[in-house]
N, C-alpha and C positions, 0 to 999 in steps of 0.2 A: 505493500501500499505506500502509496505517495506519499510524505510529510507534505502538508500543503502550507508550514510555518518555515521548510527548512527553505535558503535562500539559496538560491542559484547563483551558478556561475555569470550570469547575465549580469542579474542583480549588484553582483559586488564590482564585474567593471563600470558599470551604468556608478554606482556611490561611491566608488573611485574616480569619474572623473573622463574615462573613457570616450564615451559617447560624447558628452559636452565637448573635449578636445578634437575630437574628429569634425566636428560643426566649426568650430572656432579654428583648424583648419582650413578648411574649406573658402572662411569669409577672409580669412588670411590671403588667401590664393585668390579671390577676387580683384581684392582691392589690393595688390603687389601682381597682379598679373604681368606687365612689364619687366617690373627689378625679376621676376623668377623665371621670365620668356629661357634666356640661357641657359641657364641654373638644368630645368628641364630638359631641356634641346643636348646639353653636353652630355646627361644623362640616360637619356635616352639610347645616344649614340653607340656611350661608353657600352651598353649590356649587350646592344646590338651587336656590334662588332666584337665581344666575348663571346658571346655566344656561336659565333659563325664558328668560332677557331676551335671548337668542341668538334669530336670527333663521331663521339653515343648521340642520337641528337632522341633518345626515348621519351624521357621526362626530365619535367628544368620546374623548379621549387623556386617566389620568391618569395624574398621573406619583409615583414614591415609594408606590406602593398596599398595596404590606405585604398586613396583617395583614388591610384594608377596615375596622378598627372606626369610622374617622369618615370614612367613605364609602358615598353612597347609593346603593349597588348598584343596587336595585332601581328606582328612581327615574330613572338617566340611563339605563338598560335598556331603559324604559319611552318614555324622548325623545328618544331617538337611536336611528338606524338599526344603528351601531355602536361599541359598546365598547370599549378597548382598556386596559389595566391596563400598564402599563410597571413592572418593579422586579426586585432581583436575583436576591429570591426572592419566592417565589410558594405561599404554604401550601398544604397538600392539603385545611385545612378551608373555604379561601377557594373554591378552585377549586370545589366541593361547593354551597358555599351559590350560585353562580354558574352549577349547573350547569340551572338553570332558563329561563338565559336565552343564550337560542342565540346569540344578538348580541350578547355579551359573551365578550372573547379577552384571553389573556393574554401577555405578550410576557416572554419572561427577557431585559433588558438591564441593561448598567451605565450608571447615567445622567450616572454624572461623565465616562464614558469613559474613566478615570484609571487605573482598580484594577487591572487586567492589564499597564500598561504600569509602573507603579510594580512591581508584583511584577516584569516580565522586566528592568529599571532595574538591579534589584539584585541581579540576577543575571547582567547582561550588561555591564555596567560596574566597573568595578572603583573607580574614582576618582567615585561617584557625585555629584551635588549636586543641588539642587530645581529651578536651572536646564536639569537636562537632563528633565524631567517637565515643566515652563511653555515648554518652547522647542521642544520635539516634538511640532506639531501635528499629525501622524496616527493619534494616538490619538481626533482630531476628527472622524473620517468613520467615514457611514455610519450605518445603526440609523435605529428612528424617530424617537429626539429630534431626530436630524439634518432631520428630514421635521414639525417640528410643524405648518409652515404649512397641508400637508394637510387638517390637523384645523380644524372648527366651531366646537371649545370644547377648553380644555387646562385641568385643573386642576394646580396642584403643591401634593399635599398633607400642611403637616407636616414637609416633607421639607429644603428651604434651609437649614435651622440646622444639619441632621446628617449633608450628604453626607459630609464632607473626615471626621469621627469616626476611621471605622477605619484611612482612609488615612492621618491625620496617627499615629494610633495605631503602627500597623505602623509607618510611619519612628520613628516617636521609641523604638521600643523597639531598633531599628538602633543609635541614637542616631544617627542621622543627622540632626537636626534641633535648631535654635536656635532662640529666641522668632519673631528674625526671620523666618526662614528659612518656619518654622510660619503665620507672617499672611501672607506673602507667596502658600504654599499655600494655604492658607484660604479668602483675597479671590480669586484665580486660580478654584477649583473654583467658589465662588457667586456672580462675577459671570460663567461661563459659561453657568451655567445661566441666570440669571435671564435672559441675553441670546438663549436659547434660545427662550424662550417668545414668540410670539408676539402682540404686542399690538394689543387692540384684542376678542379671542376667548382673553383668558385670563386665569383665577384665582389669586392667589398665596394661601395661606394658611400662616406660618412662623410659630416664635416668635421673638424679637429680641430679646428679654432676660429672662436668667436671674438668679432673685433666690434669694438660700439665706436659711434664717432658724432662729434657733435652736429649742432648746426653750420657749424662755421667746416664740416669736411675734416676738422680735425681728430688724430686719435684719442678717445677718451682709458681705454681700457683693452685689454689683449687674454684672452682669457684661453687655455688650453682645455678642451672637452674633453678629450680621449684619455682617458688612464692607465687603459691597460694595458701590458705587453703585446706589442704588435707581431704578428707572423714574418715570414719575408713575404716581402710585395713585388709581384714583378708586372712590366709593362705599363709603371703609374701614370696618372693625370691627375691635376691639380688645376684651378678652377675658385673663382667668386661668385658666390650666390649672397647678392643682396638680399638678406631675408623682410627688412623690412625698412621704410625711409620718410620722413616726416620734415619738411622744412623748418621746424620749432624745435622737436628733441630728438631730432640726429637720424642715426642709423644703424644696423645692429647687419652686420655682415659675417659669414662665412666663407672660413679657406678650406673648401672642399676638395679630398682626394679618393682616386675612380685609381682601381689597383684589383689582378688578380692572381690569386690566394695560389 
């Protein structure tokens, strides 16, 4: 018998802000489309080029697909027998765009394997610490993310830098994080993701540095986003992504790195 009071994963995702964040990302895209254009084009081109170099083209996985603004859906669908998009939120508009390709599949899955564990830990442990999350490896099992070696081509698209955001924000709102714990958790989430990407057939595209500029276009801060150890990278490319821009408050820019693992 189904427990009507049991909190589902979808409810947890919503309570931790994932659906709201997805909508906000869409509105940001609409307002910044001119600034995002070159970044999205660069990303699609890099993914397409990397995919053409793969010998076997049976199955491809795109991790962090989201709105797919930066994903060459048609090109991948034509190249591979099956393309699996993996993310927590798959907007209806994206599903509609991909409906013409019967070999495209959408999988709702927590890439970090830590969202539900974070929420449940706060509910079940009175003396919560970050070590409970990091040391409890039960959250790591199951799902497509644990089976990426079965794919011929894997893409992590503009995801690594933002994987920890809502988890860290949620814990911070509960006043459970200090600077050291936050860095420890961010590193763990990022490292687990990088380690999950199969070597020799993965493509990683991620912002690495956040650069903020004032209204006079002068740099006011420079922050390294990626805190984990990166594997050996091949065929690297780099470009700038103007994430947001305002004549009054200035701009947020990302230095983006693309590479094949």
